[in-house]
Steps between C-alpha positions, in 0.01 A plus 500: 500500500643838399434847635430613142216248469337592829529873426283443192218344703325832560195689378190368323514135401204337331363168623425397142171345394541187284294524179304197382334427169267200467642357822869523405777745592495778239874560469471753218265722703723458806816608320326807356367579848850477651631742238215744562568493874866589445416769244264654756786539748444212742799428724475121521289199407372213714367206296311204648384654824143480627386746231658268244257222607788279609275255690348386170820496291677170437871488584577512128280807452654665806849459358388613152356823640819573693720425198286715268509792743877483539559464127272788406630727776858441385648662809318833460341470846546239774282190497395355836358157420231350717635180655272429793323183604365338814735212418859587586638261239284660232599853608866400474442353154320811372772726643780294343321508164451877526869553570597280205264699276676824597265657756652783704323388818220276620184571698424224751168499684452377855358146464122506485255240634763301698514772771869449594645632824757780501770231517342331198496829309869548575584147381294546181674823398842370602453204266429734210788727603744210506398381152556821300731800469262786417301733731188370669207728581282356775129536418313544827124494429299373798158550331589230243754283679339518849845515667677828579878501510617680813756779492729279708486215246561743217804638681641149541450434130669828407824355637495250210691592185210536254213639709474858374161637598126460533185558303277598791127445454411501869325840462666595831693817429679487834662177381717704261655694788538189716678318216716805432606503867576127498672463161625849417467726199655257250220245547279550192141568605244484220130557551257233391199729545441761231268718706750543785821511293539876547485470879719191489781694332461786746601256775805367318374291211671526163239370258188301424436170327181626348178360358374839384810562288373230265260762364677820614876439486594859420297647786622240750860560393458876539347457847796288608752742349333786686511325838860385453604859426305629801235679291196383693279781369533363146461145627177594676354650183578179311358296788172690468498420128566131562287437809185378317720243322655396831147422619328393178757246386425303815119513468524129420784252548829604342578484208153484345440879520857569383453280195174674419682835524780372276244378248350851495848638426557242225786307659347158554181300531313510830517119510581344838520141617257328733427531784524870407235649273490805278350797684135593531343793319495693828876459540556592135326831569720560808819428305389714203431792734841460667678485162324822395591671831865412439481635145567161342181479291272767357147575603 
């Protein structure tokens, strides 16, 4: 792990949706989408996270999405590949494959469903750490995984060579300050909650792995740039512009509303895989209104 790599893991990074067409991964649409994201000024890309519908991707599809993202990005921005699982062996395998494909870092979620202890969380992440040589971002998301990694466990993990930071989706803004006290300023803290990303950075965060930047990469990038330069007045104006999207894109389970929004912008089909469904007409109206408020569609 190099300081140069970790210094690049800042700003707005999109948790990319995975486009489907007739049930299959639409690689052509995905590659065009990756290019558009970079052209819009996004600071990093995160394929095969929750927004990428990883739970319904086969291992082959997972690896294809990662490889396509890395190839199309061609080093222009960092790629943090999703590599999480509730099976430690599978998480290690996905992380090793991501490193071989050329990912800059991996995002590893706290194991869901199994409900491991803090000692189990440490052992899980240590196993991934010991298998690879690129930065690991811990993904702490209690609403989906049920378990919450403690600050103390995170501090223990930070002593390992590849543990570089956290994507924090606890929605507890005081956690940023607590983690900053425990791990120091070099520990990379990325928000996993679009609506609170501005406040997250105010307490020491340095970026956001964003759902909303799927549809609004330029605005999300500008918000992050403003906070990182200390211009919170500009950031607040952008936040006001984005807030209906922060709310509306979660009117139904992610990423169904995001994919509808992307279909409205012409980037991909709104197709999702069961057990997710395409959004209702009521949610379509909410998303359309939010896109108009942000200036992304006319009307």
